[in-house]
N, C-alpha and C positions, 0 to 999 in steps of 0.2 A: 493848697490854702485852708488854713487852720480857720471852724467852724465862728463864729463870734458865740461868745459868751452869753447867754440869755443873761439880762438884769433881775434882781431879787431886791425884792421889801417884806421884811414880817414885820410879826409884833407880837408881843406876846403879855396876856392883861394880869400876869401874878396873880394876886388873891386879891384884886381890887373887886371883885365886880362878881355876883350872887352868880346865881344859874342861872334864873329867868334874865337878867341883864345883859347873861354872854351870848345866849339864844339870841337876846333885840339887838348884841352889838353887832354878831354876825349877816343877819340882815340888812344892819343900815350900812355896814363895810360894803359886802357885794352889790347892794345896788347904787352908794357911789362909785367904786368903783367901776361897776358895767356901764356907766354914763359917758364914760370913753371907751369904746372898743378898742381904739389902737392898744390899748394896756393888755389884750390878752396876746397881741402878735410880738410884745416886748418885752413884759413883765413878769416874769412868774412869782408868786405871795405864799405865804405860810401864813398860819394864825395858831397860835399854841393857848391854851386854854387850858384850866385846874380839868386836872384828873374825875372827877365828878361831874365835871358836864360832856368832857370828850364825847362819849358814844355819843349822846344827843344831839351833840352838835355835828359831829361828822355824820349821822344821818340824815340832819336837818337839809346839809349844806347838798347832800344829794342829790335831795326834792325836790331842793330852788330852782327856780328859773333859771336863775345867772350859771347853775352851772357848766355849763356846757360852754359860759362867756371868757371864762376865769378859769387859768392854772394856779388854783387855789388846795394850798395841801393844808388840810387839818391836823395839829402836833399838840406835843404832850410835852410838859415842863419838866422834866425828872422821870425815871426809869430805875427798876432794879436789875444788878446785874444778873440778877439771876433769871431763869425759866420756870420755873418753879420751884417749890418747897419751901420746910417748915422758916417763911421770914416773914412774920407778923405785921401786920403792917403797910407793906411794903406793895409793887404795883409793877409784874413780870412786864415786860415789852412783848410775850407772846400776847398779852391780851390787849396790850395796848392795842394790837396789831389787826388782834380779831376783831376789835370794837372798831375801826376803820383809822387808828393811828396810820398818819406816813411820814412824822417827821419827828422826832424827841431832843430837847436838846438839854445838852448835860457837861458838866462844870462852870457852872454860872456861877460869878461871885461871893451871890448874896449864901449861895450852899458850901464854898468852900469856904465863907466867914463862919456862920453858923452852925452850919454842920461837921467840919471838919474835914470835908474831900480832900482828897490829895489827885495827884495825877494817874496815879495809879487805880484809882477806884473811878476817877473820871474815865479812862479807858475801856474797860472792863463794863461797863455803862454803854458807852460807843459802839463796844463790840456787841453787845448784846441787841441793842437796835440796828445795826448792820447785818447779825444773825436773822433776825426777824424781821428783816424784806425793808427795813424803814430807814434813814435820813439821817444820819448823826447831825447834831448841829453842835458844832462843838466850841463854848464859849471860853476866849484864851486872853489875857491879858497881864500888864508888867501893873500891881498893887501901888506905888507909892511914884509921884505924878516925878519925873527925873530933871535931872538938871540941865544948862541948854545943852544942846548938843546929843542931849541922853536917848537919843533913837537907838544906838548901837546897844545900849544896856536892854533897853522895851524888846528890842527884837529878841536878844538872846532869851531873856523870860521866856518868852512867847514861844521860842525855838524848845526850850527845855520841854513846853507843855503840850507842843503840837506833836513832837518826834515821841513821845509815850502812847499818844492817843493811835497816829497815824497805822503805829506796830503794831498796835491792836486788832486793825477793821484792814480786812481784804482791800486789796490794792483796786481791784475795779469797782469796789464800793466810793457813790456818792457820798462827799462829806461837804460841807457847809462850816466853814470857820468863822463865828462871831468876832470880831477880836472888837475887846472891850474893854479898854482901858480903869479899870479899879476905881484910882481917883478919880474919875469923869464921869461915871455910874450917881445918877443922878444930879450931876450937879445942873447952875442954871448954864453954866455956858461949855458949852462943848470941847475937845484935843483940840488945835491948832491942825487947820486942814492940811499945811504942808507937813505938821507931822505924823499926821493919820498916815497919810500917803508913804512918808519914808516906812513908815515901820511896814504897810502894807506889803511894798515892796521889795522888805527884806524879805516878811514872810511867804511870798510868791518865791524867793530864787531858795529858799531850803530848799534839797536834794529829798526829804522827805516829802514834800509835797508835790515837785517840779518831777518825783519821777512815777508819780502817780497815774494807772493807767483810766482810774474814774473822775469822773469830772469834781474839781477842787474849786470853791467859791468862797470869797470873802465879804464879808457881812461888817460893816459898823456899827457899834452900838453902843456907845458912850452916849449918852443925852443926844441922841439922835431924832434929829426934828426939820420942818421941815426950811427949805435954804441953806443946807449945809451939802449936799449931792455933787453940786459943780462944782466945790473945792477939793469935794474927794475922790473926782468919778476917774483920776490917774492911777488910782492903787485900787481901789475896791469893789468887788462887783453889786454892792446896793447895800439897805438901808435897815439896819433894826431898830426897831423902836417899841417902847415899854411905855412910861409911863406920856410920854407925848401920840403916841400911839390910841389913848383911848379918845380923842377928837378924831372919829373915819370921816369929818372935813383934813385935818391936819395929812393922815394916812395917804387921801386923794391929792395933794398938793405935795409931798412927795414921789407917788406914784409914775405922778406926771414929770415931774424935775427929773428924776430918774430914767423915766422911756423915751427925754428928750435930750438928754446930756450925751 
């Protein structure tokens, strides 16, 4: 009998918070989540913070009274594909791991759009994260809103992104895929639930995903928030929040919905 996959809820702070605000956010978040003991046995969590705050937040979490009550990984929002060298301004995955980082996001739509990152570079970054003992969280998703019946086109766009990345990551390594339709990021309304489920199921059927020995989970991240998971639970393993995740109460509600779904 297959072992049930644990649900997953994540938040990234983007560049919204100061260092002090990030530390206060961690305290508020973990206090809120720890009020529901059943979450620890049913849901995994991750929090992606800015590079400057990462070391302090990782240490803060290890010293937190809630550390033993929640399965929470502290992570980064990006990494260099290189471990060391003459790469001015970059932050290596080796250093991220050294200061307590456990999960690294790569390939976010904003980095693709603003900094011109392509699938090849994203794959190298994912490989660097895995090489240094961290979980690559790989963002994938179609750029434009498809016409009616466009699930196949969306799945095909994701397939090209995923195949490139997983080929670069050891097959026994854990990977999280964050399905984020680019057109839905920051939107007032997320993509329709049935659409998300159909695309996510298509991703799970990909040979490059099914054949992996390591754990692969899919989270949805296009304007994800409270009230959404019930509609998409048949396709994804959790939700990935950004703007809505800055409200710890909203994260708590999402966590409860994910745990009870």
